[in-house]
N, C-alpha and C positions, 0 to 999 in steps of 0.2 A: 504494500500500500504506500502511496506517495507520502513522503514526509516522515515515514517510519524507518528507523535503522534496521537493516537486515543483519542477523547474526548467523554464524556458522557457514557463511558463503565465502567462496574464494573471490576477492575483489578483482583479481586479474586472472581470467580463465586460461590465459596463455602461460601462466607461471605455475609449475606443479606445487601442490600442497606438500609441505614438509611434514614428515611423520613425527609424531610426538613420542613414539615408542623409545624407551631408553636403550642405550647401547649396551649390549651384553658382552661378557667375555668371549662367547662363541662367535658373535658378530665380528669381533676384532680379529678372529682367526679364520674368517671365511674367505672365499674367493680363491683364485689361482695365483696368489702373489708368491714371489720368491721368498725364501726364508729370511734373507737380509732385509727385505722390505717390511716383512711382518715384524721382525725383531726391532727395526727402527721405530715402527708404530708402537710396539710394546715398551719402548725404551725410555719413556718418561721417568725420570728419577722419582722413586717412591720409597716409603718405608713400610714394610709389611709388619703388622703387629706380631710380636713374639719372635721375629727373625733374629733379634739380638740374643735370644736364648736358644738358638737352633742347635747348639752343641758343637761337636768337633767338625761339622761340615761348614760352619760359618767361618769367616775370615778371622784368624787369630788376632789380628790387630784391630778388628772392628771397623776397618776402613771399607768404604764402598768401592774403592778402586785401588787394587794392589799394583797398578801400573802395567807396563808392557809384559808380555808373556816371557817366561824364563829364557826362551830361545832368542829373544830380542827382535822377533819379527811380528809381534802382536800389535794391536791398535793402542794408541795412547788414550783415546776417548772412552770413558765408561758411561753407560746409561744407568748406572745404579742397579737397583733390584728390579728384575723383570717380573716378579710375582709368579714365577713358575716353580712348581714343586714336583719331584719324582718320588712317589710313594714306595714303600718297601716291596710291594708286589709289581713294581715297574710301571704303574699308571702315571701318566703325566697330567698335572693339573695347572690351570691358569686362573689366578684369582679365586681359587677354591672350586672351580668347575673342571671336570675331566675334559681333556682334549680328545675329541672323538675321531679326529682325522689321523689315521695311522700313517699315511704318507707324509703328513706334516710333522709328526713326531719323528719319523725317520730322518727327515731333512734337518730338523733341529739337532738330532743326535750327531750329525756329521760335523757340527761346529761346537760340540761339547768338549770342554777342556777341564782338567783338574790341576790346581796349583799346588805348590810345595806345601802350603799350609793346610791342604785338605779341602779347600773351598772349590766349588764348581761354578764354571762360567760358560755362557754361550758366546762364542767369539767369531765375529765376522772380520773381513779385512779392514773395516773402518771403525768398529766399536765392539764393546763387550758388555755383558750384563750378568749379574750374580743370580744364581738359582739355588734352590734348596734340594738336597738329595738325602732322603731319610736313611738309606742304607747304601746300596750300590745303584748306579744308574741303569743297569740292565739286569735281567733275570735269565737264567738258563732253563728252558722249558722242554727241551727234548734231547735225548742222548742216542747216538748211534755208536755201536761197537764193532770194530773190524779187527780180526786176528786175535791172537792170544799171547800171553806171556809178555816178554820184552818187545815183541813185534806188534803188540796191540796198539790200536789208535782209537782214541776217544774223541768223538766229534759232538759238539754241543751247539744247539740252535738257540739263539736268544729270542726274547719276546719281540724283537724287531726283525726277525728272520735272517740274521747274520749267522754264519757257521764259523765256529772256532775249533781248531784241533789242539787239544791239550798237549803240551810238550815244553821244551826248554824256553820257548818264546811266549808261551801261554800257560804258565804254571797254575796248578790247583793248590789252594791253601784252605785250611779249616781253622776258624777261630772257635774256641769253646768258652761259653759263658761261665765264669768262675762260680757264680751263685747257683745257677740251675743245671750246669753241665750240658746245656743245649748247644749243639754244634751249628755253626754258620759257615757253610762252604762257599768258596768263591773261585772263579776262574778269570784270569786276566784276558780282557778282550783286546785292548789297545791302549797305549800311552797312559798308563796308570788308571784306566777305566776298567772296572771289574763288573762281572755278572754274578749275582747271587744265585747259587744253584738251588733250585726249589726242592722241597723235601722229597717228592716222589722220585726226582732224578737222583738225589743223593742216596735214596734207598737202593736204586739200581746199581750205583757204584759200590755200595756195601755188598750187594749180592755177588758181584764179580770180583770182589776184593781178594787179595792174597795176604796171608799172614807172614810177617817178618819180625825181626828182633832188632831193636836199636838200643844200645847201652844196657842190655839185659832186660829191656821192657818189650813185651810182645805188642806188636802194632799191626793194624790192618791198613792196606793201601792198594793202589791200582797203578798199573803200568800204562804209559802212553808215549809213543814215539821214543822209546828207549829210556824214559825217565820214570822213576818210581815216586808217587805222591802219597804221603801218609794221610789217611783219613781220621785216624784216632787210635787211642790206646785200647788194648783188649783186656786190661786189668779191670776188675770190678770196681 
């Protein structure tokens, strides 16, 4: 009606109406962007509550930027905290929401680095950002066994579908919780980045294990590529 103000209408029909829906974490990771572009988008410096208490995976100095990589070829610019967390089961989260795009997680993993102080960073040629890793950045979810004895080869598939052959370059190690006696087995994937060997896979290793003796203590271990890896003591 003439003289009355119309509400809810677009005053300019040629200009698209801007959606008022809030930007979500998944929106920020959508599209076919290169990981560097997405990282730059995520890279606004931020403080994630509780990160300063993240434990031994946080920077020992508390600094948001430890500087260039130890090899001297890393970026000088830090984007601070990316708000990304890798859970103990290998799931990647961004601002508390799981990242559902496996190809994107795979791309992020290619720029994952671990510093001397134990902190984890996503590093591109131009910038770097801190992330939280609860345990190890990868998990070993499948085991293939070829051969027997010293000629045996153990192949592990990670949760990101990479295959790793245990051996001198990819050792297996087992940490035991002093309070509970619970073992936490790992295999080195690359450049100080390990995969936590999931319990069903560890049980497979135990089943094919061989008994040996070290310093008078009976131990159980496995061979792979000519190297013997101890899984644990056989003493009660």
